[in-house]
N, C-alpha and C positions, 0 to 999 in steps of 0.2 A: 498280622493285623490285629490290633487290640482296640476295643471300644471302651472308652472311659466316660462314665457319667456318675450320678450320685448312687446308683445301684451296682454298677460294674466298674471294678478297678477305681474305686472312689479315691484311693490314696494318690493315684496317678493324676486324676482330675485336679485334686487339690494342688499338687505340685506344678502342673502345667499352668495353672492360674497364678503366675507370678514368679516362676523360676527363671524366666528368661529364655531366649531362643536357643534351641539345639542341645539341650542338656539330656533329654530322655528319649529322643527319637525324632522321627519326621511326622509331623501332623499332616494328614492327607485330606481331612475334611473337618468342618466345624458345623455344629447345629446351634442356632441362636433362637431365643424367644424374643421377638421384637415387640416394641410398643409404638402405637400410632403417634405421629407428631405432625400436625397440620401446618403449623407455621412457627416462626421464631422472630423475635425482635433483636436485631443485630445493631449494637451501639458502638461507635468508635469516637474517641475523644483524643485530641492532640494538644499538647502544651509545647510551645516553642521554647527551646533552650532547656536548661536543667535547674533554673532558679526556683521552681515550685516542687522540686523532687522530694524534699523532706515532708512537706504537707501532703502531697499526692500519695507517696508510698506509705506513710504512716497511716493515713486515713483508709487507704485501700486494704492494708493488712488487718486492720481492726474492724472493718465493716463488711467487705465483700465476701469473705468466706462464710459468714453467718447470715447473709442478707436473705436468701431464699434458696431452697433446694433446686429450683428450676433455673437458677442463674449461674452461669459459668463465666469467669473473668480472667483476663491476663493483663499484665503490664509488660511493655517492652520499652527499655530505656536505651536510647541511642546517644551518641555524643552531641547531637544537636536538637533532640526532641524526646518527649515522653509520650508514649501511646498507651491508651487503655482500650481494651476490647471486651465487650460484654455480649453474651448470647442468652436471651431469656426465652425459655420454651413456652409456647402458647401464651405469649404476653404482648401487651400493646406498647407503643412508643412512650406513652405517658407513664406506664408502669415501670418500664426499664429506666427512664430518667429518674423516677422517684426512688427506686431501689439504689441507684448509684448517685443520688443527689449529694451525699456528704463528700464524695470525691470530686464531683463536678463543680462543687462550690469553691474549690481551691483554685485560685488564680482565675484565668480567663481562657478556658480551653475552647477549641473549635469542635463542636459536637454534631454528629450526624447519626440518624437512625434509619435502618432499612427493615421493612416487614416483608417476609416472604417465605417460600418453601425452603426448608433447611438445606436440601441438596443444592439449590441455586445459590443460596447465600454462601454456603461453604465453598463452592466452586469459585465464587466471585472474589474471595480474598486469598486464594492460593496463588503463589508466585510461580510462574512457569519455570520449569527446570532450567531452560536455557538462560534465564535471567538470574539464576542463583550464582553466588561466587564459586570460583573453581575449587576453593579449599574452605573447609569448615573444621573448627575444633571447639568442642563443648566440654563442660565439666558439670556433672549432675549432682544435685544436693537437695535435701529436704530441710524444712524449718518447722519446729514445733512451738516456738515462742516468738512473739513479734520482734523484728529487728529493732535494736536501740538506735538512737540518733547517730552514734558513731558508725554503725554498720551501714546506714543509709549514706552517710558522708563518704565512706569508702567507695560505695558504688559510684557516686558522683565523681570522685577523684579519678577512679580508674576509667570511667567512661569518657571523661574529658581527654584522657591520654590514649584512647582506643586506637589500634593500628589502622582502622579503616572505617568507612561509613557503614559498612555492613555488619560490623561488630555490635553486639548488644548484650544487655542483661535482661533475660527473659524470666517471667514468673507466671505461675498458674495457681489460682486459689484452690485449696482442697476444702475440707469441711462438707457439710450437707450430706448428700446421698453417698459420697465416696466413703464415708465412715462405716457404711453397712456392707458386710460381706455377703455374697450370694449364697444360696443354699449349697451346702457342701464345703463352704469356706475356701480360702485361697492362701497361697504361700506369700502373697504380697504383704509386707509387714509395716507399711508406712501410712496406714489409714488414719492415724491420729495427727498427721502433719497439718500444719496451718497453710503452708504453700510449698510448692516445688519451684526450683529455680535453676537457671543455667547461665553462667557467664559464657559467652560465645564469641569467637573470633571468626570472621569471614573475610577472605581476601582473594584477589586474583580474578581474572575474567575467564569464564568457562569457554572452552573451545580453542583457547590460545595456549599452545605448549609453552610451559615454563612461566606462564603469567603469575605474577605475585611472588616468584621465588625470592626476589630481593628483600621482601619483608617477612618471609617465613620465620626466620629466627626471632624477629621482634614480636610477631603474633603469638608464637609458641611461648615465649618468655612472659608476655602480657597475661595470657590465660593462666599460666602456672602461678604467677604472682598474685593475680586477682583471686583465684580459687583458694590459695593459701591464706590470704588476708581475711577471707570470710570464714575460715574454719572454726573460730570460736562461736559463731552464730548459727552454724548449720550442723546437721547430723545425717548420716546415711547417704545412700546414693541409689540411682535408678539403674537396674541391671540392663535395661534396653538402651541406656546411654552410658556405656561403661567408661570408667575412669582408669585409663591405662597407668600402671605403675602405682596405683593407690595401695597403701598399706591397709591391712585388715578389711579387704574388699568383701570377704565372706560375710562379716557382720554388717558392713555398710549396705550390702544388697539385700540380705535376708534376715538379719537380726537373729533372734533365738530360733528361727525356723531352719537354720543351716543343718543341724544334726539330723533332724527328721528328713530333710531333703536328701542327705547322704544315704540314709537307710533305704529310701524309696529308689534312689539311683542304683543301689546294690541289688535291689529286687528286679528292676526292669532292664538295667544295663550293667550287669556285674563285671563285664570285661572292659568297661569304659570306652566303648566304641565311639560314642559321641563326646568328644572332648575338644577343648581349645584353651587359650591362655588362662581364662578365669572361669572355667567350667566347674561344675559340682563333681567332686570325685566320689566314687562309691565308698560306703563305709566298709571298714575291714571286717571280715567274717570273724 
C-alpha cells in the first residue's frame, strides 16, 4: 500500500493525475477537498436542422471558453439538430442567458433554463443505460485554435450522412479554471486546449442480440473517415477515450510528459505488471 500526496510519493501523485487508468497500480481510495455549490443554472438550447451550424459553432468556440470561469458548455451536433448545454455555478437564469447571448442570438433556438441543486440537475439530464445504443465508437481529440469555416462544413457534411440518429459530434469548452493545474501538478498535457471533441457513432438497440450488426461496417467506416478528415484541425487525444490503432499515441495522450511518466513507471512498476495495448512502458535502466 502506497500513499501519494504532495508530501509523499509526489511523483506518483503527479503521474496518476492524467496518466490514464491502470498504468501504475490499483487505486483503492481517493481523498478530495470539496467546495460548496448551492445551485446551478442549467441552460439548454436547440436549433432544428443544421442550417445555423456555421454561426452557432463559430460563435460558441470564440465566446464560450472565455465567458466566465463558472460556466461550462457543450455542443452536440446531431444529423437533425444542434444542442447547446450550459451549466453556470451559483448563477441566475438571466446571467446564464446573458453569458450565452452571442450564441443564442444565432437563428431562432428553443431555450430553457432550470435552476436547482447540482445533483438533481445532473441526474435529470443523464440517459438511462437501458436507453443507450448497444454500440458506441468514439474518437477523442483536442483543438487549440478555432475551427475554420471548412472544418465546420466538414462536421455538417459528415453529420448529414451519419449512420444513425444516435451518432453525434460532441464538444466541450476548455479555458477558464481548466488552465490551472492543482498543487503538485498533473501529467495531463492539454490544459491549453480551446475545446475537446469527439465524433461518435451509436447504433443498435441494447438488450437485443445482434442488434445493429448490419450497419456496424458503415458506422466504423464513418467514424474513421470523419476523424481522419478533421486531423488538420485537431491535435492530441484523451487517454480515457483511447483511439485504437492511432499512430504516435504516446505523444497524443501525454505530449512531452511521456518520458517522465516512463521513469515513474520504472520506479513503481519496474516489471510492467500493469500493462495493456497502449499502456506506459517502464523506462530502460
